[in-house]
N, C-alpha and C positions, 0 to 999 in steps of 0.2 A: 621842663619838667614833661608838662603837658604830651610834647613830641616825644621824649624818651618811653614815657607810659604808653604811647598809641603804637609804637615801634615794638615794643615788647608784649603787646596784645596781638599785634600782627603776626610776630614770628609765632607765637603761641598758636594762633590759628592755623597757620601753615602746618607746625609740626603735627599738630593733632590731624590735619587732613592727610598729611603724607603717611601718618601712622595707618588711620583708616583704610587709604589705600593700598597700603602695604599688605595689611589683613586680609583686604578683600583679595589680593592678588594670589595670596599663599594658600586662600580656601579654594579659588578656582584651580589652581594648579594640582591640590588635594583631590579634589573632585574628578578631575580629567584622570589622574593617577587612579583611581579607585574604579573609575569606570573601564579603564584600559585593561586592568587586571581581572575586571569580569568579562571582559569579550573573550570568549573561546567558541573554537567549533566543535559540535556536538557529533555524537556517532554517526548521525544521520545525514551528515553534511549540512546541516542549519547552522546558521550563525547567529549565537545567542548573544544579547548584549544586556547585561544585567535581568536576565530571566525572559527577555523580550525576543522573538524568533523574527529574522529579516525576511521578509516576502520573496526574495530571489534564493531558491533552494535548488541544492544539486543532490542527487541521490545517488550517485554513479558508484559511490563505495559500499553499497548495500548489494548482497548477492543473494536474491531468494529463489533462482531458478531449481528446480529440481534435477538431477541429473541421475545417469545410470538407467537402471531398467527396474520397474517396479517390481515388487515382491509377489509372489504366486502367480497373478495375472500376466505378468510380463511375458513370460516364455509361452504361455497358453495362447496369447493374443499377437503374440510376435510384435511386442511395441516397446520401444522406449523412451525415455523423456528426452535422450538427445535427439532424437529422430525430429523434434519440433523445433526449429529454429530458423531465423530469417535467414541463415545463410544457405539454406537449400529448401526453398518453396516446394517444389516437387515432392521431395520427401515427407515434409510435413502435412503437405495436402494428403498424402497416400495414408499416413498414419490416423489423420483424422476421420478420413473416409472409412479406415479399418473398424474405427470404434464407433463410429457414426452408423454404419450398417446395423450394427446390434440393436437400434433403437427400432428399426424396422423387422428385425427378425424375431426379436423376443417380446413375448407377451406376458405380462403378470395378472395376477387376480389374487382375490382373498387377501389374506394377510400380508402376502410379499407386495400386493397392490398399496396396500395401506402404508407399509414401510416406504416402499418407493415414493409415494407423494409426501409422506411426512420427511424424507431427507432432499428430495430434487426441489420442493417448492422451496428450500431455503438458498437458491444458487440461483442467480438471473444474467443478464446478457447485458448490463447496462452499457458497456463500452463499444457495443456494436448496433444491436436494434434497439436497444433501451427499456426492453419488457422487463416488468416487476419480476416475474419468474419464467423460467424456461418451460414449465408446464400450468396449465389450469389445474382447478380445485380437483377435477377427477382423474388427473393423472396425463391428460391429453396433451400432445404439445402445443405451446404457448409461443414458441419462436422457431422459427424456420432456417435459423445460420447454422452453418456446418457445425460451428463450434457447440451449439447445444444440442444438436442430433449426437456429438462425440461423448458429453458428459451425461446426457439421459440414457444413452447405449451401454457405456461403462457402470452405471448405476445399477441397471437392468440385468447387466451380466453378473456383477458380483452378487447380488441379492437371489438371482436364479441358481448360482454354481458355487456361492461361496456364502451361503445363508448365515452359518454359522462361525465362519473365520473373521468375518469384519462386524464391527459395532457399527452403531448408524454413524456416529462421528468419525468413525476410521473412514467409512465410503466417503462421506462430505469432504475429507480431508483428501482423499484420492481426486475426487472431482477439481478439488482447489488447486491443486498440483496442475492438472491439465489445463486449468484455467489460466494460471500463472503463465504456462509456455505459451498460450493463445495471445495474453495480452500483457507480454512481459513489462514493456514500458510503464503503463499504465498502474500495475499492481507494485512495481518497485517503487513508483513515487508515493503508492498507498503505504508499502510498507514502511517510509521513512516518515511519513505523518503518524501511523501507529507507534512507530519507536520514540518519535519525539513527545508522545503522551504516555508514554510508559505501559503500552500495550504489548502483550505477548504475541511475537509474530509466528502465529500459527497459521496452516493454510486454510481452516474456516475463518480466522479473523481476516485474514487477506483477502479471500475470494468470496465469502458466502454475502449474505445479504446482513450480516450481523451489524458491520460497519460501512454499509454502503454510502458512498459519495463524503465519506469522512475527508477524503484529498480533495474537496472541490475549494478553489480557491489557492490551493498552491500551486507553484510554478515548476515546471519540469524542463530537462534540456532536450528530450525526445519524446516522441511518441508514436504510435503504429500498434499494428497485430501481425500475429503470424496466422497464416492459413485464411482462406476466404472466409467472408461474413454471409 
């Protein structure tokens, strides 16, 4: 009798252990299925797993590069966004110089100078020389990069010749478009980070100091700039 009771107790323990193991296996399978269903690639090319972003990120599916010709000043200055690309370095340099020479040709004073300082102080050259702003507090150049000359020159031109046709933000947007052309890989990467955080992809957000360095720590498949620094 004692042996019979022992065998029954042993079988009971085995059954309980088997049942517990089965419950554990079912839980693991259900958890893995849940994780798989929550695994997706978002619009920026980031791989999200249950809300967490994988560090290896690709942004090739985002296109923030401006195209065509700028309204109003494009014909006046004979410049097109399409003229600045890595496929034609000579044409890109010529276009950058065409804008850059305006920085030396145009002088601003009074309210126009104050407006210029307010706008351009929000733009930096972090991908090239690393300066905090392309101008000092008095409006004098703080960066000698060709890209900075181009952005300063365009800002002066628009303030001088189209004072009432562009708001401050619109001028900053135009500078941002050209900066995106100058640093396409870096700003495309930044666009991916902004989009993943739900931040609107305007050229002010992409290229001004508003979200400077937000993309640090993210990986990219390419790097480089267009035009000499």
